[in-house]
VEXNUTI-875468 format. One record per residue (C-alpha): y, x, z. Coordinates in steps of 0.25 Angstrom, whole numbers, padded with zeros to 4 digits, always signed. Each point is the difference from the previous one (the first is absolute). Last residue first. Layout:
<sites>
YXZ;...
</sites>
This chain:
<sites>
-0152+0363+0047;+0008-0006-0011;+0014+0003+0003;+0009-0003-0012;+0006+0013-0006;+0011+0009+0003;-0006+0004+0014;+0006+0002+0014;-0007+0009+0010;-0006-0006+0012;+0005+0006+0013;-0011+0006+0009;+0006+0003+0014;+0008-0013+0000;-0013-0008-0004;+0003-0010-0011;+0003-0015+0003;-0002-0007-0013;+0003-0015-0003;+0000-0009-0013;+0006-0013+0004;-0002-0013-0009;+0009-0012+0002;-0004-0013-0005;+0009-0012-0001;+0000-0013+0008;+0003-0015-0001;-0008-0002-0013;-0012+0008+0005;-0001-0008+0013;+0001-0013-0009;-0011+0005-0009;-0010+0001+0012;+0003-0014+0004;+0013-0007-0003;+0005-0002-0014;-0005+0005-0014;+0006+0013-0005;+0002+0004-0015;+0013-0008-0003;+0002-0014-0006;-0011-0009+0004;-0004-0015-0005;+0004+0004-0015;-0013+0008-0002;-0008+0002+0013;+0000-0006+0014;+0003+0004+0014;-0005+0000+0015;-0006+0012+0006;-0012+0001+0009;+0001+0002+0015;+0008-0013+0001;-0011-0008-0005;+0001-0003-0015;+0005-0014-0005;-0012-0006-0009;+0005-0014-0001;-0011-0008-0006;-0012+0007+0006;-0013-0003-0007;+0001+0014-0006;+0015+0004+0002;+0007+0010-0008;+0013+0007+0003;+0007+0010-0010;-0003-0008-0013;-0005+0005-0013;-0014-0007+0000;-0012+0007-0006;-0006+0007+0013;+0002-0012+0009;-0005-0010-0011;-0012+0007-0004;-0004+0002+0015;+0002-0015+0002;-0008-0004-0012;-0011+0009+0004;+0000-0005+0014;-0001-0014-0004;+0003-0011+0010;+0013-0002-0005;+0015-0002+0003;+0009+0011-0005;+0013+0004+0005;+0014+0006-0005;+0012+0007+0006;+0012+0007-0005;-0002+0004-0014;+0011-0007-0008;+0003+0001-0015;-0012-0009-0003;-0009+0006-0011;-0010+0005+0010;-0001-0013+0007;-0004-0007-0014;-0009+0012-0003;-0008-0002+0013;-0001-0015-0002;-0005+0002-0014;-0010+0010+0005;-0005-0010+0011;-0003-0009-0012;+0005-0013-0007;+0014-0002+0006;+0007-0012+0006;+0014+0002+0007;+0003-0009+0012;+0014+0001+0006;+0003-0002+0015;+0014-0003+0004;+0005+0000+0014;+0012+0010-0003;+0003+0014-0004;+0000-0004-0014;-0002+0014-0006;+0002-0004-0015;-0010+0002-0011;-0010-0011+0004;+0010-0011+0002;+0008+0004-0012;-0012-0002-0009;-0006+0010-0009;-0011+0004+0009;-0006-0014-0001;-0001-0010+0011;-0011-0010-0001;+0002-0005+0014;+0012-0001+0009;-0002-0002+0015;+0013-0003+0009;+0001+0001+0015;+0013-0007+0003;+0014+0005-0001;+0010-0003+0011;+0013+0006+0003;+0004-0009+0011;+0011-0011+0000;-0010-0012+0001;-0006+0006+0013;-0004-0013+0008;-0012-0003-0009;-0003+0012-0009;+0002-0001-0015;-0007+0005-0012;+0006-0003-0013;-0004+0012-0008;-0014+0002+0007;-0009-0004-0012;-0015+0001+0002;-0009-0001-0012;+0012+0004-0010;-0006+0003-0013;+0006+0012-0009;+0007-0004-0013;+0013+0007-0001;+0008-0011+0006;-0009-0001+0012;+0001+0015+0002;+0015-0001-0001;+0001-0010+0010;-0007+0009+0010;+0009+0011-0003;+0012-0009+0002;-0005-0005+0014;-0002+0015+0004;+0015+0003-0004;+0005-0012+0007;-0007+0003+0013;+0004+0015+0000;+0015-0005-0002;-0002-0010+0012;-0004+0012+0009;-0012+0006+0007;-0011-0009-0005;-0005-0011+0010;-0012+0001+0010;-0015+0000-0002;-0011-0002+0010;+0008-0010+0009;-0007-0006+0012;+0006+0010+0010;+0014-0005-0005;+0010+0012+0002;-0002+0004-0015;+0005-0014-0005;-0010-0008-0008;-0011+0001-0011;-0014-0004+0004;-0009+0004-0012;-0009-0011-0003;+0004-0002-0015;-0003+0015-0002;-0014-0002+0005;-0004-0010-0010;+0007+0007-0012;-0007+0013+0004;-0013-0006+0000;+0002-0007-0014;+0006+0012-0006;-0012+0009+0005;-0010-0009-0005;+0006-0002-0014;+0003+0015-0002;-0013+0007+0004;-0006-0003-0014;+0003+0014-0005;+0010+0008+0008;+0011-0006+0008;+0013+0008+0002;+0008-0006+0012;+0014+0005-0002;+0011-0001+0012;-0008+0007+0011;+0010+0005+0010;+0001+0015+0002;+0015+0001-0002;+0001-0012+0010;+0009-0013-0002;-0012-0009-0004;+0005-0010+0010;-0003+0009+0012;-0015-0003-0004;-0001-0008-0013;-0007+0009-0009;-0008+0008+0009;-0004-0012+0009;-0004-0008-0012;-0008+0011-0007;-0007+0003+0013;-0005-0014+0002;-0003-0001-0015;-0008+0013+0000;-0009-0004+0012;-0002-0015-0006;-0003+0006-0014;-0010+0010+0005;+0001+0010-0012;-0011+0001-0010;+0009-0005-0012;+0010+0011+0003;+0014-0003+0007;+0010+0011-0004;+0013+0001+0009;+0013+0004-0006;+0012+0005+0006;+0013+0000-0007;+0008+0010+0007;+0014+0005+0003;+0006+0014+0004;-0003+0011+0010;+0011+0011+0000;-0004+0013+0006;+0012+0010-0001;+0003+0014+0003;+0015+0002-0002;+0007+0009-0010;+0011-0010-0003;-0006-0003-0014;-0013-0004+0008;+0008-0010+0008;+0006-0006-0012;-0013-0001-0008;-0009-0004+0011;+0009-0011+0005;+0002-0005-0014;-0015+0000-0003;-0003-0007+0014;+0011-0010-0003;-0006-0004-0013;-0014+0000+0006;+0003-0009+0012;+0000+0004+0014;-0005+0012+0009;+0009+0012+0002;-0001+0014+0007;+0011+0010-0002;+0001+0014+0003;+0010+0011+0004;+0012-0008+0004;+0011+0010+0002;+0006-0001-0014;+0002-0015+0001;-0002-0006-0014;-0013-0008+0002;+0005-0005+0014;+0014-0004-0005;-0007-0007-0012;-0008-0009+0009;+0012-0003+0009;+0008-0005-0012;-0012-0007-0005;-0001-0009+0012;+0001+0003+0015;-0005+0002+0014;-0001+0014+0006;-0010+0003+0010;-0002+0013+0008;-0011+0008+0006;+0002+0014+0005;+0014-0002+0003;-0002-0002+0015;-0012+0007+0006;-0014-0008-0001;-0003-0004+0014;-0009-0012-0002;+0011-0009+0004;+0008+0005-0012;-0011-0002-0010;-0002-0014+0005;+0015-0003-0002;-0001+0005-0014;-0012-0009-0002;+0008-0012+0005;+0011+0004-0010;-0010+0001-0011;-0005-0014+0003;+0014-0006-0002;+0002+0004-0015;-0007-0011-0007;+0008-0002-0013;+0008+0013+0001;-0013+0007-0003;-0001+0013+0008;+0008+0013-0002;-0006+0009+0010;+0006+0014+0003;-0010+0010+0006;-0001+0013+0007;-0011+0010-0003;-0009+0007+0010;-0014-0004-0006;-0001-0011+0010;+0013-0006-0005;-0005-0001-0015;-0013-0005+0004;+0006-0011+0009;+0011-0003-0010;-0008-0003-0013;-0012-0009+0000;+0008-0007+0012;+0011-0004-0009;-0011-0007-0008;-0006-0007+0012;+0012-0006+0006;+0009-0007-0010;-0012-0002-0009;+0005-0010-0011;+0014+0004+0001;-0001+0014-0007;+0003+0014+0005;+0009+0012-0002;-0004+0011+0008;+0008+0013+0003;-0003+0014+0004;+0009+0010+0007;-0006+0014+0002;-0013+0004-0008;-0009+0003+0011;-0009+0013+0000;-0014+0002-0003;-0008+0012+0003;-0007+0012-0007;-0007+0013+0004;-0002+0014-0005;-0005+0013+0007;+0002+0014-0004;-0006+0012+0007;-0008+0004-0013;+0002-0012-0009;-0004-0014+0002;-0004+0004+0014;+0000-0014+0007;+0003-0013-0008;+0007-0011+0007;+0002-0014-0004;+0010-0011+0006;-0002-0011+0010;+0010-0011-0003;-0010-0012+0001;-0006+0005+0013;+0012+0000+0008;+0005-0013-0007;-0011-0008+0005;+0010-0011+0005;+0003-0001-0015;-0013-0008-0003;+0003-0009+0012;+0014-0003-0005;-0007-0003-0014;-0009-0010+0007;+0012-0006+0006;+0005-0004-0014;-0013-0007-0003;+0001-0007+0014;+0014-0005-0003;-0004-0005-0013;-0012-0008+0006;+0010-0006+0010;+0009-0004-0012;-0012-0008-0006;-0003-0007+0013;+0015-0003+0002;+0001-0007-0014;+0008+0007-0011;+0015-0005-0001;+0007+0013-0001;+0011-0002+0010;-0007-0009+0011;-0014+0004-0003;+0004+0015+0001;+0007-0002+0013;-0012-0008+0005;-0009+0012-0003;+0009+0010+0007;+0000-0008+0012;-0015-0002+0000;-0002+0015-0002;+0009+0004+0012;-0011+0006+0008;-0007+0007-0011;+0013+0005-0005;+0003+0006+0014;-0014+0006+0001;+0002+0007-0014;+0014+0005+0004;-0006+0006+0012;-0011+0007-0008;+0010+0005-0010;+0009+0005+0012;-0012+0008+0005;-0003+0005-0013;+0014+0006-0002;-0001+0007+0013;-0014+0006-0003;+0005+0005-0014;+0012+0007+0007;+0014-0003-0003;+0006+0010-0010;+0003-0010-0011;+0006-0010+0010;+0011+0010+0003;+0006+0003-0013;-0004-0013-0006;+0009-0008+0010;+0012+0006-0007;-0005-0004-0014;-0003-0014+0005;+0014-0002+0006;+0006+0005-0014;-0010-0009-0007;+0004-0012+0008;+0015+0003-0002;-0002+0003-0015;-0007-0014-0002;+0012-0006+0007;+0009+0007-0010;-0008-0005-0012;+0003-0014+0005;-0010-0008+0008;-0002-0015-0001;+0000-0007+0014;-0010-0011+0001;+0003-0015+0002;-0008-0009+0008;-0008-0013+0000;+0004-0006-0014;-0008-0013-0002;-0011-0002-0011;-0008-0006+0011;-0013+0008-0002;+0006+0012-0007;+0010+0002+0013;+0010+0008-0008;+0008+0013+0003;+0013+0000-0007;+0007+0013-0004;+0012+0007+0006;+0011+0009-0005;+0009+0007+0010;-0008+0012+0004;+0007+0012+0007;-0010+0003+0010;-0005-0014+0006;-0009+0008+0009;-0012-0003+0009;-0005+0012+0008;-0008+0012-0001;+0008+0008-0010;+0001-0010-0010;-0006-0014+0000;+0007-0010-0009;+0006-0014+0003;-0006-0014-0001;+0011-0010+0002;-0004-0013+0007;+0008-0012-0005;
</sites>
């Protein structure tokens, strides 16, 4: 059985870990590896190494940092297929989807390559007689990322390229469910010339997470995961004096107006609901049909959902793979059953889905549930699976009110040909990321990603300009260089001229 170790100080390391966890192949249901689970001492070792590396890395010139980032970008591009196949083997998503994930992560690296411009400060000449003032931003020190299973390359890359470019050192605690991609990324950083100890990977469960949240030499923590854990991360890390950005769960709605192109909307709805088996924090899980749009959309989505090709991630013919674990499959099936029991109508039922030759895989087929109401469990829960619920309302204002009443505020979309409806929607909806005829409105790397309400704890979104702000702190300098021959006298009041 292959054992996946940590990456500490520029090399693979077992540290003092003795516990292990299974790494499954979701398509076969077989265990393919075991991963070491870190103890607090292992986290402490990684932090100590990172703290030592920070002393020199924080003083490296912006030019040299940018050169390493450009090289890292080239290596990720060259090995993108290998990264995608690792993701497919451990997460289950199809290779084409995994390649898209790597590409979106690579875009953040490209953004970080511009670090000399992104860290430019401000300067004011002669703010008082003979006095100048300027500001610049400095790195925080050792920072950490705790990342989810559903995007084992992209989500960590929302964090570590920017943190490292800003002069910090980084400790990554990836999901123990699909840890291998992070190990290849660590090797690529080393090959790019990043000094040992600047980027470290520590695998583990709650014990490792708590060690990260409690360690006094970790200055900031970035997290993406479920809302209950995001709340816990934010509270515990904040109580320990750390800067925190904790992105939580989602219940993403897409409004379909009567004037929408049904074929276009249904195509994108199916892709957004069932891509990556619905295991995306930006997946559309609730279609909100307005007025008489409901029947046409349900018919179209039902027909297209039945044609989605489900199979192992390595099969080029597959459009959707399995879910991550047997436990995830059972939970999703249970929510589908509750929807049927509570009065919704299943137009496509994926509960008994099977793939020839892969009887042990963690399969749930595309599922469409019509006539869902906000009181049903299938609406209230974040399903994180290939399930699309259809809720029917009378007007766009009712749809906006429905979305705003939901505790989550991550992403949303509207399908319409009306500019007036789109503008009313984008201004009225209380959600952080909005798409207009775009079902999954993930911002480009030069904007920042993040939701509202219970989808975000902390005041900073991830990557983009807010990422630079999160991983640095401002320093303002007031400077005077008086003539020796004409010394300036001291005063007992604030200088004003």
